[in-house]
C-alpha positions as CSV (number, residue, x, y, z in Angstrom):
1,M,0.0,0.0,0.0
2,S,1.4,3.4,-0.9
3,G,1.0,6.7,1.0
4,A,-1.7,7.7,-1.5
5,D,-4.0,5.1,0.2
6,A,-3.5,6.7,3.6
7,R,-7.0,8.3,3.3
8,R,-8.6,4.8,3.5
9,Y,-7.8,4.3,7.2
10,S,-10.2,4.9,10.1
11,Y,-9.6,8.4,11.4
12,R,-11.3,10.3,14.3
13,V,-10.8,14.0,15.2
14,Q,-12.0,15.2,18.6
15,W,-11.4,18.0,21.0
16,S,-8.9,17.4,23.7
17,P,-9.5,19.5,26.8
18,E,-6.1,18.4,28.2
19,D,-4.2,19.7,25.1
20,D,-6.7,22.6,24.3
21,E,-6.5,21.4,20.7
22,Y,-8.1,18.9,18.3
23,V,-6.5,15.5,18.3
24,A,-6.6,13.3,15.3
25,T,-6.2,9.5,15.8
26,V,-6.2,6.5,13.5
27,L,-7.5,3.1,14.5
28,E,-5.0,1.1,12.4
29,F,-2.0,3.0,13.9
30,P,-2.9,3.5,17.6
31,S,0.5,5.1,18.5
32,L,0.0,7.9,16.0
33,S,-1.8,11.2,16.5
34,W,-1.7,14.8,15.4
35,L,-2.7,17.9,17.4
36,D,-3.9,21.2,15.9
37,Q,-6.1,24.2,16.8
38,D,-7.9,23.6,13.5
39,Q,-10.0,20.4,13.2
40,T,-9.3,20.0,9.5
41,K,-5.6,20.6,9.9
42,A,-5.4,18.0,12.6
43,L,-6.8,15.4,10.2
44,E,-4.7,16.5,7.3
45,G,-1.5,16.4,9.5
46,L,-2.2,12.8,10.6
47,V,-3.1,11.6,7.1
48,E,0.4,13.0,5.9
49,V,2.1,11.2,8.8
50,V,0.3,7.9,8.0
51,A,1.3,8.3,4.3
52,G,4.9,8.6,5.4
53,V,4.7,5.6,7.7
54,T,3.0,3.4,5.1
55,N,5.6,4.4,2.5
56,D,8.5,3.7,5.0
57,L,7.0,0.3,5.9
58,A,6.5,-0.6,2.2
59,A,10.1,0.5,1.3
60,A,11.5,-1.6,4.1
61,G,9.5,-4.7,3.0
62,E,7.5,-4.7,6.2
63,E,3.7,-5.4,6.4
64,V,1.5,-2.4,5.9
65,P,-1.7,-2.6,8.0
66,Q,-4.8,-3.1,5.9
67,P,-7.6,-0.6,6.6
68,F,-10.4,-2.0,8.7
69,T,-12.9,-1.1,5.9
70,E,-11.0,-3.3,3.4
71,R,-10.7,-6.4,5.7
72,S,-13.1,-9.3,5.4
73,Y,-15.1,-10.4,8.4
74,S,-16.9,-13.8,8.9
75,G,-19.7,-12.4,11.0
76,T,-18.9,-15.0,13.7
77,I,-18.0,-13.8,17.3
78,Y,-17.4,-16.2,20.1
79,V,-18.0,-14.7,23.6
80,R,-17.3,-16.3,27.0
81,T,-19.4,-15.0,29.9
82,S,-20.4,-16.1,33.3
83,A,-23.1,-18.7,33.9
84,E,-25.3,-16.0,35.5
85,V,-25.1,-13.7,32.4
86,H,-25.7,-16.6,30.1
87,R,-28.8,-17.6,32.0
88,R,-30.1,-14.0,32.0
89,L,-29.5,-13.7,28.3
90,V,-31.3,-17.0,27.6
91,M,-34.3,-15.8,29.6
92,E,-34.4,-12.4,27.9
93,A,-34.2,-14.1,24.5
94,A,-37.1,-16.4,25.4
95,E,-39.2,-13.4,26.6
96,N,-38.6,-11.8,23.3
97,H,-39.3,-14.9,21.3
98,V,-35.9,-15.0,19.5
99,S,-32.9,-17.3,19.7
100,L,-30.1,-16.5,22.1
101,N,-27.9,-15.8,19.0
102,Q,-30.4,-13.3,17.6
103,W,-30.8,-11.6,21.1
104,A,-27.1,-11.3,21.5
105,A,-26.7,-9.8,18.0
106,Q,-29.4,-7.3,18.7
107,R,-27.9,-6.3,22.1
108,L,-24.4,-5.9,20.5
109,A,-25.8,-3.9,17.6
110,S,-27.7,-1.5,20.0
111,A,-24.7,-1.1,22.3
């Protein structure tokens, strides 16, 4: 992946009261961030940094993280919980006339 693809990563820009500036972050590179008084400039600064990092990784023959939006997902999640939570979820599913799997998926989607 080249630096030109740096726009495809999952960015977030939010106000940081501690820094008194906007901070841009990127999910695929959790150690990277960019601060700026301007929200747009915070994002633009981080996109440039990510482009540089991806170019450096590619040039060194190292693996470049794939954007989350371009990864494939099976739709299967395995969750371990306590017996008490399992029992409660089974009862809630029965009360709502759906399977435990459907209930858990609904609960996760609404969280």
